[in-house]
All heavy atoms as TSV, in Angstrom:
chain	resi	resn	atom	element	x	y	z
A	1	MET	N	N	105.662	26.590	-21.046
A	1	MET	CA	C	105.969	25.640	-20.036
A	1	MET	C	C	104.988	24.452	-20.088
A	1	MET	O	O	103.835	24.725	-20.371
A	1	MET	CB	C	105.872	26.335	-18.677
A	1	MET	CG	C	106.357	25.437	-17.587
A	1	MET	SD	S	106.803	26.142	-15.968
A	1	MET	CE	C	105.954	27.650	-15.754
A	2	GLU	N	N	105.461	23.330	-19.820
A	2	GLU	CA	C	104.647	22.187	-19.941
A	2	GLU	C	C	103.711	22.074	-18.760
A	2	GLU	O	O	103.989	22.529	-17.634
A	2	GLU	CB	C	105.481	20.905	-20.081
A	2	GLU	CG	C	106.299	20.967	-21.344
A	2	GLU	CD	C	106.962	19.578	-21.571
A	2	GLU	OE1	O	106.464	18.585	-21.073
A	2	GLU	OE2	O	108.032	19.509	-22.217
A	3	LEU	N	N	102.627	21.376	-18.953
A	3	LEU	CA	C	101.575	21.223	-17.973
A	3	LEU	C	C	102.070	20.434	-16.655
A	3	LEU	O	O	101.905	20.915	-15.585
A	3	LEU	CB	C	100.340	20.482	-18.498
A	3	LEU	CG	C	99.202	20.314	-17.597
A	3	LEU	CD1	C	98.611	21.650	-17.144
A	3	LEU	CD2	C	98.178	19.467	-18.278
A	4	TRP	N	N	102.786	19.396	-16.868
A	4	TRP	CA	C	103.280	18.645	-15.761
A	4	TRP	C	C	104.237	19.421	-14.872
A	4	TRP	O	O	104.254	19.269	-13.675
A	4	TRP	CB	C	103.912	17.343	-16.202
A	4	TRP	CG	C	105.144	17.463	-16.978
A	4	TRP	CD1	C	105.324	17.594	-18.366
A	4	TRP	CD2	C	106.504	17.466	-16.502
A	4	TRP	NE1	N	106.611	17.724	-18.683
A	4	TRP	CE2	C	107.408	17.687	-17.522
A	4	TRP	CE3	C	107.019	17.427	-15.177
A	4	TRP	CZ2	C	108.774	17.715	-17.417
A	4	TRP	CZ3	C	108.442	17.513	-15.088
A	4	TRP	CH2	C	109.252	17.739	-16.161
A	5	LEU	N	N	105.036	20.275	-15.544
A	5	LEU	CA	C	106.046	21.094	-14.861
A	5	LEU	C	C	105.325	22.181	-13.971
A	5	LEU	O	O	105.736	22.406	-12.792
A	5	LEU	CB	C	107.008	21.701	-15.799
A	5	LEU	CG	C	108.099	22.557	-15.184
A	5	LEU	CD1	C	108.977	21.614	-14.214
A	5	LEU	CD2	C	109.045	23.106	-16.254
A	6	SER	N	N	104.295	22.740	-14.554
A	6	SER	CA	C	103.582	23.787	-13.775
A	6	SER	C	C	102.873	23.079	-12.621
A	6	SER	O	O	102.781	23.760	-11.478
A	6	SER	CB	C	102.609	24.530	-14.687
A	6	SER	OG	O	101.642	23.677	-15.284
A	7	ILE	N	N	102.293	22.006	-12.816
A	7	ILE	CA	C	101.617	21.235	-11.725
A	7	ILE	C	C	102.595	20.906	-10.632
A	7	ILE	O	O	102.285	21.061	-9.466
A	7	ILE	CB	C	100.826	20.079	-12.263
A	7	ILE	CG1	C	99.681	20.383	-13.094
A	7	ILE	CG2	C	100.375	19.189	-11.142
A	7	ILE	CD1	C	98.963	19.305	-13.773
A	8	LEU	N	N	103.760	20.423	-11.017
A	8	LEU	CA	C	104.783	20.091	-10.036
A	8	LEU	C	C	105.319	21.327	-9.286
A	8	LEU	O	O	105.458	21.258	-8.046
A	8	LEU	CB	C	105.990	19.499	-10.771
A	8	LEU	CG	C	107.199	19.038	-9.886
A	8	LEU	CD1	C	106.781	17.889	-8.959
A	8	LEU	CD2	C	108.368	18.614	-10.714
A	9	LEU	N	N	105.439	22.415	-9.922
A	9	LEU	CA	C	105.810	23.590	-9.255
A	9	LEU	C	C	104.822	24.105	-8.246
A	9	LEU	O	O	105.118	24.560	-7.183
A	9	LEU	CB	C	106.126	24.757	-10.267
A	9	LEU	CG	C	107.464	24.534	-11.014
A	9	LEU	CD1	C	107.544	25.681	-12.083
A	9	LEU	CD2	C	108.651	24.539	-10.121
A	10	ILE	N	N	103.530	23.994	-8.611
A	10	ILE	CA	C	102.387	24.381	-7.733
A	10	ILE	C	C	102.404	23.490	-6.482
A	10	ILE	O	O	102.344	23.990	-5.336
A	10	ILE	CB	C	101.067	24.341	-8.438
A	10	ILE	CG1	C	101.014	25.380	-9.473
A	10	ILE	CG2	C	99.946	24.430	-7.507
A	10	ILE	CD1	C	99.824	25.325	-10.410
A	11	VAL	N	N	102.578	22.163	-6.634
A	11	VAL	CA	C	102.573	21.238	-5.582
A	11	VAL	C	C	103.822	21.512	-4.648
A	11	VAL	O	O	103.642	21.501	-3.421
A	11	VAL	CB	C	102.614	19.728	-6.042
A	11	VAL	CG1	C	102.866	18.823	-4.897
A	11	VAL	CG2	C	101.277	19.513	-6.750
A	12	VAL	N	N	104.957	21.709	-5.195
A	12	VAL	CA	C	106.130	21.971	-4.456
A	12	VAL	C	C	105.978	23.320	-3.672
A	12	VAL	O	O	106.357	23.410	-2.437
A	12	VAL	CB	C	107.403	22.062	-5.307
A	12	VAL	CG1	C	108.607	22.606	-4.599
A	12	VAL	CG2	C	107.758	20.650	-5.845
A	13	ALA	N	N	105.460	24.364	-4.268
A	13	ALA	CA	C	105.278	25.633	-3.590
A	13	ALA	C	C	104.182	25.425	-2.473
A	13	ALA	O	O	104.347	26.004	-1.395
A	13	ALA	CB	C	104.729	26.659	-4.572
A	14	LEU	N	N	103.233	24.670	-2.698
A	14	LEU	CA	C	102.186	24.435	-1.641
A	14	LEU	C	C	102.858	23.677	-0.421
A	14	LEU	O	O	102.613	24.037	0.711
A	14	LEU	CB	C	101.077	23.556	-2.205
A	14	LEU	CG	C	99.934	23.277	-1.272
A	14	LEU	CD1	C	99.265	24.552	-0.829
A	14	LEU	CD2	C	98.896	22.313	-1.904
A	15	ILE	N	N	103.563	22.703	-0.679
A	15	ILE	CA	C	104.324	21.844	0.345
A	15	ILE	C	C	105.253	22.868	1.165
A	15	ILE	O	O	105.294	22.841	2.358
A	15	ILE	CB	C	104.959	20.675	-0.167
A	15	ILE	CG1	C	103.934	19.700	-0.662
A	15	ILE	CG2	C	105.897	20.040	0.891
A	15	ILE	CD1	C	104.436	18.433	-1.394
A	16	ALA	N	N	105.964	23.642	0.416
A	16	ALA	CA	C	106.986	24.534	1.034
A	16	ALA	C	C	106.256	25.553	1.850
A	16	ALA	O	O	106.615	25.909	2.973
A	16	ALA	CB	C	107.807	25.279	-0.047
A	17	GLY	N	N	105.062	26.083	1.454
A	17	GLY	CA	C	104.264	27.096	2.144
A	17	GLY	C	C	103.761	26.490	3.442
A	17	GLY	O	O	103.779	27.184	4.474
A	18	VAL	N	N	103.279	25.242	3.358
A	18	VAL	CA	C	102.695	24.656	4.550
A	18	VAL	C	C	103.837	24.410	5.571
A	18	VAL	O	O	103.717	24.645	6.757
A	18	VAL	CB	C	102.065	23.323	4.209
A	18	VAL	CG1	C	101.726	22.433	5.439
A	18	VAL	CG2	C	100.732	23.551	3.392
A	19	ALA	N	N	105.011	23.906	5.167
A	19	ALA	CA	C	106.092	23.628	6.034
A	19	ALA	C	C	106.630	24.918	6.709
A	19	ALA	O	O	106.861	25.003	7.828
A	19	ALA	CB	C	107.261	22.984	5.314
A	20	LEU	N	N	106.765	26.013	5.903
A	20	LEU	CA	C	107.225	27.264	6.359
A	20	LEU	C	C	106.210	27.881	7.363
A	20	LEU	O	O	106.545	28.353	8.412
A	20	LEU	CB	C	107.478	28.185	5.223
A	20	LEU	CG	C	108.117	29.523	5.586
A	20	LEU	CD1	C	109.563	29.361	6.162
A	20	LEU	CD2	C	108.180	30.429	4.306
A	21	GLY	N	N	104.967	27.796	7.045
A	21	GLY	CA	C	103.905	28.250	7.965
A	21	GLY	C	C	103.839	27.526	9.214
A	21	GLY	O	O	103.710	28.193	10.298
A	22	PHE	N	N	104.085	26.172	9.133
A	22	PHE	CA	C	104.206	25.435	10.495
A	22	PHE	C	C	105.296	25.870	11.402
A	22	PHE	O	O	105.102	26.135	12.537
A	22	PHE	CB	C	104.317	23.969	10.133
A	22	PHE	CG	C	104.596	23.089	11.303
A	22	PHE	CD1	C	103.596	22.785	12.194
A	22	PHE	CD2	C	105.881	22.618	11.591
A	22	PHE	CE1	C	103.847	21.973	13.381
A	22	PHE	CE2	C	106.115	21.880	12.715
A	22	PHE	CZ	C	105.172	21.595	13.561
A	23	PHE	N	N	106.538	26.073	10.773
A	23	PHE	CA	C	107.587	26.412	11.581
A	23	PHE	C	C	107.493	27.856	12.120
A	23	PHE	O	O	107.927	28.123	13.297
A	23	PHE	CB	C	108.945	26.206	10.862
A	23	PHE	CG	C	109.275	24.770	10.715
A	23	PHE	CD1	C	109.271	24.088	9.508
A	23	PHE	CD2	C	109.631	24.039	11.801
A	23	PHE	CE1	C	109.563	22.806	9.401
A	23	PHE	CE2	C	109.904	22.684	11.688
A	23	PHE	CZ	C	109.938	22.050	10.407
A	24	ILE	N	N	106.951	28.749	11.347
A	24	ILE	CA	C	106.729	30.096	11.803
A	24	ILE	C	C	105.708	30.160	12.953
A	24	ILE	O	O	105.931	30.792	14.013
A	24	ILE	CB	C	106.304	31.067	10.642
A	24	ILE	CG1	C	107.481	31.232	9.722
A	24	ILE	CG2	C	105.788	32.328	11.176
A	24	ILE	CD1	C	107.079	31.948	8.479
A	25	ALA	N	N	104.637	29.434	12.806
A	25	ALA	CA	C	103.598	29.344	13.848
A	25	ALA	C	C	104.162	28.715	15.103
A	25	ALA	O	O	103.843	29.105	16.225
A	25	ALA	CB	C	102.382	28.533	13.388
A	26	ARG	N	N	104.945	27.626	15.030
A	26	ARG	CA	C	105.558	26.958	16.125
A	26	ARG	C	C	106.467	27.937	16.842
A	26	ARG	O	O	106.442	28.039	18.104
A	26	ARG	CB	C	106.352	25.801	15.670
A	26	ARG	CG	C	106.984	24.955	16.758
A	26	ARG	CD	C	107.644	23.712	16.158
A	26	ARG	NE	N	108.224	22.936	17.208
A	26	ARG	CZ	C	109.527	23.034	17.539
A	26	ARG	NH1	N	110.308	23.800	16.939
A	26	ARG	NH2	N	110.043	22.361	18.547
A	27	LYS	N	N	107.377	28.667	16.132
A	27	LYS	CA	C	108.239	29.659	16.736
A	27	LYS	C	C	107.457	30.780	17.493
A	27	LYS	O	O	107.775	31.073	18.582
A	27	LYS	CB	C	109.214	30.240	15.688
A	27	LYS	CG	C	110.164	31.210	16.242
A	27	LYS	CD	C	111.249	30.527	17.046
A	27	LYS	CE	C	112.332	31.494	17.379
A	27	LYS	NZ	N	113.240	30.945	18.367
A	28	TYR	N	N	106.425	31.214	16.869
A	28	TYR	CA	C	105.595	32.230	17.448
A	28	TYR	C	C	104.944	31.814	18.739
A	28	TYR	O	O	104.969	32.477	19.749
A	28	TYR	CB	C	104.562	32.781	16.469
A	28	TYR	CG	C	103.486	33.706	17.097
A	28	TYR	CD1	C	103.883	35.042	17.236
A	28	TYR	CD2	C	102.347	33.251	17.451
A	28	TYR	CE1	C	102.891	35.890	17.777
A	28	TYR	CE2	C	101.339	34.061	18.049
A	28	TYR	CZ	C	101.699	35.437	18.159
A	28	TYR	OH	O	100.805	36.309	18.686
A	29	MET	N	N	104.367	30.612	18.694
A	29	MET	CA	C	103.729	30.059	19.923
A	29	MET	C	C	104.748	29.797	21.045
A	29	MET	O	O	104.411	30.054	22.225
A	29	MET	CB	C	102.979	28.791	19.620
A	29	MET	CG	C	101.676	29.047	18.842
A	29	MET	SD	S	100.542	30.188	19.664
A	29	MET	CE	C	100.148	29.371	21.173
A	30	MET	N	N	105.887	29.370	20.695
A	30	MET	CA	C	106.987	29.109	21.789
A	30	MET	C	C	107.329	30.430	22.428
A	30	MET	O	O	107.425	30.496	23.672
A	30	MET	CB	C	108.188	28.408	21.161
A	30	MET	CG	C	107.891	26.930	20.805
A	30	MET	SD	S	109.280	26.072	20.049
A	30	MET	CE	C	110.445	25.997	21.422
A	31	ASN	N	N	107.526	31.460	21.589
A	31	ASN	CA	C	107.870	32.813	22.200
A	31	ASN	C	C	106.679	33.352	23.064
A	31	ASN	O	O	106.938	33.892	24.083
A	31	ASN	CB	C	108.197	33.762	21.097
A	31	ASN	CG	C	109.571	33.513	20.443
A	31	ASN	OD1	O	110.457	32.899	21.102
A	31	ASN	ND2	N	109.737	34.019	19.301
A	32	TYR	N	N	105.481	33.109	22.537
A	32	TYR	CA	C	104.286	33.558	23.260
A	32	TYR	C	C	104.162	32.872	24.637
A	32	TYR	O	O	103.933	33.556	25.649
A	32	TYR	CB	C	103.026	33.418	22.439
A	32	TYR	CG	C	101.757	33.740	23.191
A	32	TYR	CD1	C	101.442	35.154	23.199
A	32	TYR	CD2	C	100.975	32.893	23.817
A	32	TYR	CE1	C	100.263	35.491	23.845
A	32	TYR	CE2	C	99.849	33.172	24.470
A	32	TYR	CZ	C	99.456	34.541	24.476
A	32	TYR	OH	O	98.343	34.993	25.141
A	33	MET	N	N	104.297	31.545	24.665
A	33	MET	CA	C	104.252	30.864	25.870
A	33	MET	C	C	105.433	31.267	26.812
A	33	MET	O	O	105.216	31.204	28.112
A	33	MET	CB	C	104.267	29.336	25.586
A	33	MET	CG	C	102.978	28.917	24.789
A	33	MET	SD	S	101.474	29.254	25.731
A	33	MET	CE	C	101.346	27.935	26.675
A	34	LYS	N	N	106.543	31.553	26.329
A	34	LYS	CA	C	107.676	31.945	27.233
A	34	LYS	C	C	107.403	33.306	27.857
A	34	LYS	O	O	107.635	33.512	29.028
A	34	LYS	CB	C	108.919	32.007	26.430
A	34	LYS	CG	C	110.174	32.273	27.229
A	34	LYS	CD	C	111.453	32.351	26.428
A	34	LYS	CE	C	111.919	30.910	26.173
A	34	LYS	NZ	N	113.230	30.887	25.577
A	35	LYS	N	N	106.817	34.236	27.077
A	35	LYS	CA	C	106.456	35.561	27.638
A	35	LYS	C	C	105.244	35.535	28.450
A	35	LYS	O	O	105.108	36.343	29.432
A	35	LYS	CB	C	106.285	36.548	26.471
A	35	LYS	CG	C	107.570	36.859	25.697
A	35	LYS	CD	C	107.296	37.752	24.529
A	35	LYS	CE	C	108.526	37.949	23.666
A	35	LYS	NZ	N	108.275	38.758	22.453
A	36	ASN	N	N	104.271	34.585	28.172
A	36	ASN	CA	C	102.986	34.553	28.939
A	36	ASN	C	C	102.767	33.111	29.363
A	36	ASN	O	O	101.964	32.407	28.773
A	36	ASN	CB	C	101.832	35.011	27.960
A	36	ASN	CG	C	102.068	36.369	27.466
A	36	ASN	OD1	O	102.257	37.296	28.172
A	36	ASN	ND2	N	101.987	36.561	26.169
A	37	PRO	N	N	103.447	32.708	30.459
A	37	PRO	CA	C	103.330	31.325	30.869
A	37	PRO	C	C	101.876	31.061	31.245
A	37	PRO	O	O	101.199	31.936	31.764
A	37	PRO	CB	C	104.258	31.240	32.097
A	37	PRO	CG	C	104.536	32.641	32.488
A	37	PRO	CD	C	104.316	33.447	31.281
A	38	PRO	N	N	101.516	29.829	31.105
A	38	PRO	CA	C	100.053	29.495	31.371
A	38	PRO	C	C	99.755	29.525	32.877
A	38	PRO	O	O	98.564	29.512	33.256
A	38	PRO	CB	C	99.891	28.053	30.802
A	38	PRO	CG	C	101.289	27.582	30.734
A	38	PRO	CD	C	102.123	28.661	30.538
A	39	ILE	N	N	100.707	29.469	33.727
A	39	ILE	CA	C	100.475	29.512	35.140
A	39	ILE	C	C	101.562	30.365	35.829
A	39	ILE	O	O	102.745	30.361	35.424
A	39	ILE	CB	C	100.469	28.092	35.738
A	39	ILE	CG1	C	99.946	28.029	37.179
A	39	ILE	CG2	C	101.806	27.380	35.664
A	39	ILE	CD1	C	99.643	26.729	37.712
A	40	ASN	N	N	101.151	31.147	36.793
A	40	ASN	CA	C	102.123	31.963	37.505
A	40	ASN	C	C	101.990	31.736	38.996
A	40	ASN	O	O	101.205	30.858	39.459
A	40	ASN	CB	C	101.900	33.437	37.160
A	40	ASN	CG	C	100.507	33.896	37.543
A	40	ASN	OD1	O	99.820	33.293	38.304
A	40	ASN	ND2	N	100.046	35.002	36.914
A	41	GLU	N	N	102.745	32.489	39.821
A	41	GLU	CA	C	102.768	32.211	41.260
A	41	GLU	C	C	101.438	32.432	41.872
A	41	GLU	O	O	101.046	31.642	42.797
A	41	GLU	CB	C	103.887	33.057	41.919
A	41	GLU	CG	C	105.231	32.694	41.592
A	41	GLU	CD	C	106.262	33.501	42.256
A	41	GLU	OE1	O	105.968	34.097	43.264
A	41	GLU	OE2	O	107.467	33.510	41.822
A	42	LYS	N	N	100.708	33.467	41.433
A	42	LYS	CA	C	99.442	33.699	42.040
A	42	LYS	C	C	98.470	32.612	41.789
A	42	LYS	O	O	97.712	32.127	42.715
A	42	LYS	CB	C	98.878	35.066	41.539
A	42	LYS	CG	C	97.592	35.487	42.141
A	42	LYS	CD	C	97.167	36.864	41.534
A	42	LYS	CE	C	95.870	37.278	42.182
A	42	LYS	NZ	N	95.376	38.562	41.638
A	43	MET	N	N	98.408	32.097	40.587
A	43	MET	CA	C	97.551	30.964	40.292
A	43	MET	C	C	97.899	29.789	41.003
A	43	MET	O	O	97.018	28.976	41.441
A	43	MET	CB	C	97.598	30.712	38.776
A	43	MET	CG	C	97.100	31.883	37.893
A	43	MET	SD	S	97.399	31.815	36.181
A	43	MET	CE	C	96.196	30.544	35.625
A	44	LEU	N	N	99.202	29.485	41.157
A	44	LEU	CA	C	99.655	28.347	41.889
A	44	LEU	C	C	99.256	28.462	43.345
A	44	LEU	O	O	98.800	27.473	43.945
A	44	LEU	CB	C	101.194	28.220	41.754
A	44	LEU	CG	C	101.823	26.972	42.241
A	44	LEU	CD1	C	101.242	25.722	41.624
A	44	LEU	CD2	C	103.334	27.057	42.044
A	45	ARG	N	N	99.342	29.638	43.904
A	45	ARG	CA	C	99.017	29.775	45.319
A	45	ARG	C	C	97.528	29.552	45.468
A	45	ARG	O	O	97.054	28.783	46.469
A	45	ARG	CB	C	99.309	31.228	45.780
A	45	ARG	CG	C	99.085	31.487	47.224
A	45	ARG	CD	C	99.348	32.932	47.587
A	45	ARG	NE	N	100.663	33.377	47.304
A	45	ARG	CZ	C	101.765	33.145	48.063
A	45	ARG	NH1	N	101.531	32.524	49.231
A	45	ARG	NH2	N	102.957	33.517	47.774
A	46	VAL	N	N	96.688	30.056	44.547
A	46	VAL	CA	C	95.219	29.772	44.683
A	46	VAL	C	C	94.923	28.312	44.562
A	46	VAL	O	O	94.053	27.774	45.286
A	46	VAL	CB	C	94.500	30.587	43.576
A	46	VAL	CG1	C	93.069	30.193	43.515
A	46	VAL	CG2	C	94.586	32.185	43.914
A	47	MET	N	N	95.576	27.564	43.561
A	47	MET	CA	C	95.284	26.193	43.443
A	47	MET	C	C	95.675	25.458	44.645
A	47	MET	O	O	94.949	24.481	45.085
A	47	MET	CB	C	96.153	25.622	42.244
A	47	MET	CG	C	95.509	26.063	40.922
A	47	MET	SD	S	96.442	25.527	39.450
A	47	MET	CE	C	97.678	24.471	39.930
A	48	MET	N	N	96.814	25.787	45.324
A	48	MET	CA	C	97.268	25.062	46.492
A	48	MET	C	C	96.292	25.300	47.710
A	48	MET	O	O	95.965	24.393	48.476
A	48	MET	CB	C	98.685	25.412	46.872
A	48	MET	CG	C	99.675	24.903	45.937
A	48	MET	SD	S	101.344	25.495	46.249
A	48	MET	CE	C	101.711	24.465	47.698
A	49	MET	N	N	95.827	26.506	47.822
A	49	MET	CA	C	94.804	26.896	48.831
A	49	MET	C	C	93.529	26.157	48.606
A	49	MET	O	O	92.835	25.657	49.581
A	49	MET	CB	C	94.591	28.332	48.910
A	49	MET	CG	C	95.854	29.051	49.489
A	49	MET	SD	S	95.672	30.914	49.459
A	49	MET	CE	C	94.813	31.102	50.966
A	50	GLN	N	N	93.093	25.918	47.352
A	50	GLN	CA	C	91.910	25.203	47.046
A	50	GLN	C	C	92.033	23.685	47.410
A	50	GLN	O	O	91.046	23.082	47.721
A	50	GLN	CB	C	91.487	25.361	45.578
A	50	GLN	CG	C	91.017	26.712	45.223
A	50	GLN	CD	C	90.684	26.874	43.778
A	50	GLN	OE1	O	91.223	26.099	42.945
A	50	GLN	NE2	N	89.975	27.928	43.388
A	51	MET	N	N	93.261	23.234	47.318
A	51	MET	CA	C	93.516	21.808	47.697
A	51	MET	C	C	93.689	21.686	49.192
A	51	MET	O	O	93.933	20.554	49.603
A	51	MET	CB	C	94.762	21.277	46.922
A	51	MET	CG	C	94.538	21.123	45.422
A	51	MET	SD	S	95.898	20.350	44.667
A	51	MET	CE	C	97.197	21.610	44.745
A	52	GLY	N	N	93.555	22.728	49.889
A	52	GLY	CA	C	93.658	22.602	51.383
A	52	GLY	C	C	95.022	22.741	51.924
A	52	GLY	O	O	95.291	22.494	53.056
A	53	MET	N	N	96.002	23.163	51.036
A	53	MET	CA	C	97.385	23.366	51.502
A	53	MET	C	C	97.587	24.782	51.921
A	53	MET	O	O	96.869	25.672	51.465
A	53	MET	CB	C	98.272	23.019	50.432
A	53	MET	CG	C	98.308	21.588	49.909
A	53	MET	SD	S	99.586	21.479	48.594
A	53	MET	CE	C	99.200	19.822	47.964
A	54	ASN	N	N	98.517	25.012	52.847
A	54	ASN	CA	C	98.850	26.390	53.287
A	54	ASN	C	C	100.242	26.650	52.626
A	54	ASN	O	O	101.258	26.312	53.286
A	54	ASN	CB	C	98.876	26.456	54.760
A	54	ASN	CG	C	99.059	27.927	55.213
A	54	ASN	OD1	O	98.929	28.843	54.419
A	54	ASN	ND2	N	99.279	28.109	56.473
A	55	PRO	N	N	100.206	27.186	51.417
A	55	PRO	CA	C	101.493	27.342	50.703
A	55	PRO	C	C	102.438	28.383	51.316
A	55	PRO	O	O	102.014	29.512	51.542
A	55	PRO	CB	C	101.054	27.745	49.323
A	55	PRO	CG	C	99.789	28.460	49.507
A	55	PRO	CD	C	99.098	27.829	50.725
A	56	SER	N	N	103.646	28.035	51.455
A	56	SER	CA	C	104.697	28.970	51.800
A	56	SER	C	C	105.338	29.416	50.548
A	56	SER	O	O	105.198	28.878	49.496
A	56	SER	CB	C	105.749	28.343	52.697
A	56	SER	OG	O	106.412	27.294	52.002
A	57	GLN	N	N	106.039	30.617	50.628
A	57	GLN	CA	C	106.657	31.137	49.483
A	57	GLN	C	C	107.715	30.195	48.932
A	57	GLN	O	O	107.955	30.087	47.723
A	57	GLN	CB	C	107.277	32.521	49.741
A	57	GLN	CG	C	107.775	33.225	48.558
A	57	GLN	CD	C	106.744	33.560	47.555
A	57	GLN	OE1	O	105.630	33.851	47.881
A	57	GLN	NE2	N	107.123	33.448	46.235
A	58	LYS	N	N	108.421	29.505	49.898
A	58	LYS	CA	C	109.496	28.533	49.491
A	58	LYS	C	C	108.857	27.406	48.673
A	58	LYS	O	O	109.442	27.053	47.658
A	58	LYS	CB	C	110.164	28.004	50.800
A	58	LYS	CG	C	111.237	26.998	50.444
A	58	LYS	CD	C	111.897	26.555	51.785
A	58	LYS	CE	C	112.972	25.459	51.451
A	58	LYS	NZ	N	113.551	24.902	52.640
A	59	LYS	N	N	107.722	26.910	49.085
A	59	LYS	CA	C	107.137	25.797	48.358
A	59	LYS	C	C	106.653	26.243	46.991
A	59	LYS	O	O	106.807	25.575	46.002
A	59	LYS	CB	C	105.922	25.276	49.227
A	59	LYS	CG	C	105.221	24.136	48.571
A	59	LYS	CD	C	106.144	22.860	48.571
A	59	LYS	CE	C	105.406	21.621	48.075
A	59	LYS	NZ	N	106.253	20.511	47.977
A	60	ILE	N	N	106.115	27.437	46.891
A	60	ILE	CA	C	105.666	27.960	45.658
A	60	ILE	C	C	106.841	28.114	44.713
A	60	ILE	O	O	106.811	27.773	43.490
A	60	ILE	CB	C	104.885	29.269	45.790
A	60	ILE	CG1	C	103.508	28.991	46.433
A	60	ILE	CG2	C	104.721	29.995	44.417
A	60	ILE	CD1	C	102.720	30.226	46.795
A	61	ASN	N	N	107.959	28.736	45.184
A	61	ASN	CA	C	109.154	28.835	44.426
A	61	ASN	C	C	109.664	27.543	43.917
A	61	ASN	O	O	110.120	27.457	42.826
A	61	ASN	CB	C	110.276	29.579	45.207
A	61	ASN	CG	C	109.918	31.077	45.467
A	61	ASN	OD1	O	109.039	31.581	44.770
A	61	ASN	ND2	N	110.544	31.613	46.468
A	62	GLN	N	N	109.627	26.515	44.798
A	62	GLN	CA	C	110.099	25.155	44.342
A	62	GLN	C	C	109.211	24.621	43.193
A	62	GLN	O	O	109.723	24.090	42.260
A	62	GLN	CB	C	110.005	24.167	45.507
A	62	GLN	CG	C	111.140	24.418	46.519
A	62	GLN	CD	C	110.948	23.502	47.795
A	62	GLN	OE1	O	109.836	22.949	48.000
A	62	GLN	NE2	N	111.995	23.334	48.516
A	63	MET	N	N	107.911	24.813	43.302
A	63	MET	CA	C	107.048	24.270	42.319
A	63	MET	C	C	107.191	25.080	41.015
A	63	MET	O	O	107.138	24.391	39.936
A	63	MET	CB	C	105.574	24.289	42.834
A	63	MET	CG	C	105.346	23.306	43.955
A	63	MET	SD	S	103.651	23.336	44.475
A	63	MET	CE	C	102.879	22.426	43.086
A	64	MET	N	N	107.348	26.327	41.070
A	64	MET	CA	C	107.595	27.179	39.870
A	64	MET	C	C	108.888	26.751	39.193
A	64	MET	O	O	108.934	26.631	37.917
A	64	MET	CB	C	107.591	28.677	40.190
A	64	MET	CG	C	106.281	29.261	40.517
A	64	MET	SD	S	105.051	29.143	39.161
A	64	MET	CE	C	105.743	30.248	38.024
A	65	LYS	N	N	109.931	26.492	39.971
A	65	LYS	CA	C	111.216	26.121	39.423
A	65	LYS	C	C	111.064	24.758	38.723
A	65	LYS	O	O	111.607	24.470	37.665
A	65	LYS	CB	C	112.260	26.054	40.479
A	65	LYS	CG	C	113.701	25.841	39.912
A	65	LYS	CD	C	114.682	25.914	41.040
A	65	LYS	CE	C	116.052	25.675	40.519
A	65	LYS	NZ	N	117.161	25.707	41.526
A	66	ALA	N	N	110.341	23.887	39.374
A	66	ALA	CA	C	110.134	22.449	38.826
A	66	ALA	C	C	109.306	22.594	37.483
A	66	ALA	O	O	109.762	21.864	36.537
A	66	ALA	CB	C	109.444	21.614	39.783
A	67	MET	N	N	108.377	23.388	37.402
A	67	MET	CA	C	107.660	23.554	36.190
A	67	MET	C	C	108.388	24.213	35.099
A	67	MET	O	O	108.418	23.786	33.912
A	67	MET	CB	C	106.303	24.382	36.453
A	67	MET	CG	C	105.320	23.589	37.189
A	67	MET	SD	S	103.631	24.430	37.297
A	67	MET	CE	C	104.026	25.965	38.028
A	68	ASN	N	N	109.205	25.204	35.412
A	68	ASN	CA	C	110.083	25.829	34.439
A	68	ASN	C	C	111.178	24.878	33.908
A	68	ASN	O	O	111.456	24.827	32.706
A	68	ASN	CB	C	110.799	27.130	35.047
A	68	ASN	CG	C	109.754	28.214	35.184
A	68	ASN	OD1	O	108.706	28.288	34.581
A	68	ASN	ND2	N	110.076	29.118	36.105
A	69	ASN	N	N	111.732	24.074	34.784
A	69	ASN	CA	C	112.680	23.037	34.424
A	69	ASN	C	C	111.992	22.013	33.424
A	69	ASN	O	O	112.642	21.542	32.442
A	69	ASN	CB	C	113.322	22.270	35.547
A	69	ASN	CG	C	114.273	23.242	36.327
A	69	ASN	OD1	O	114.779	24.189	35.711
A	69	ASN	ND2	N	114.605	22.851	37.517
A	70	ALA	N	N	110.768	21.688	33.750
A	70	ALA	CA	C	110.041	20.673	32.880
A	70	ALA	C	C	109.817	21.336	31.491
A	70	ALA	O	O	109.962	20.618	30.510
A	70	ALA	CB	C	108.784	20.235	33.561
A	71	ASN	N	N	109.481	22.597	31.498
A	71	ASN	CA	C	109.280	23.212	30.171
A	71	ASN	C	C	110.569	23.346	29.390
A	71	ASN	O	O	110.573	23.231	28.195
A	71	ASN	CB	C	108.614	24.614	30.378
A	71	ASN	CG	C	107.211	24.566	30.783
A	71	ASN	OD1	O	106.551	23.557	30.525
A	71	ASN	ND2	N	106.712	25.554	31.325
A	72	ASP	N	N	111.670	23.592	30.093
A	72	ASP	CA	C	113.002	23.741	29.411
A	72	ASP	C	C	113.492	22.425	28.892
A	72	ASP	O	O	114.065	22.371	27.802
A	72	ASP	CB	C	114.035	24.350	30.386
A	72	ASP	CG	C	113.754	25.756	30.653
A	72	ASP	OD1	O	113.012	26.441	29.919
A	72	ASP	OD2	O	114.367	26.291	31.708
A	73	ASP	N	N	113.131	21.239	29.521
A	73	ASP	CA	C	113.562	19.975	29.103
A	73	ASP	C	C	112.797	19.530	27.799
A	73	ASP	O	O	113.369	18.751	27.022
A	73	ASP	CB	C	113.280	18.904	30.186
A	73	ASP	CG	C	114.213	19.114	31.382
A	73	ASP	OD1	O	115.236	19.789	31.201
A	73	ASP	OD2	O	113.908	18.574	32.453
A	74	LYS	N	N	111.685	20.101	27.582
A	74	LYS	CA	C	110.825	19.758	26.424
A	74	LYS	C	C	111.458	20.304	25.129
A	74	LYS	O	O	111.203	19.808	24.073
A	74	LYS	CB	C	109.432	20.219	26.520
A	74	LYS	CG	C	108.569	19.445	27.596
A	74	LYS	CD	C	107.163	20.040	27.568
A	74	LYS	CE	C	106.422	19.307	28.671
A	74	LYS	NZ	N	105.089	19.915	28.828
A	75	LYS	N	N	112.168	21.377	25.213
A	75	LYS	CA	C	112.758	22.124	24.063
A	75	LYS	C	C	113.865	21.396	23.520
A	75	LYS	O	O	114.712	20.824	23.845
A	75	LYS	CB	C	113.055	23.579	24.391
A	75	LYS	CG	C	111.809	24.272	24.737
A	75	LYS	CD	C	112.119	25.697	25.193
A	75	LYS	CE	C	110.842	26.441	25.680
A	75	LYS	NZ	N	111.093	27.621	26.250
């Protein structure tokens, strides 16, 4: 096999590996974030209480729904 062909195959394999690794890592992180959201109702309640608000369950549900809708729109 000629030298230029072997170099070309190595470069193509490297680019394909990087692209494949990127998409696998992206998919893994999206699934991880869906299963383990960065914020939950308890954390939201604590944040609202720290800001001086008295959160009702209805308000927390509204905020959680708004955050979930914002995350779904990004996809």
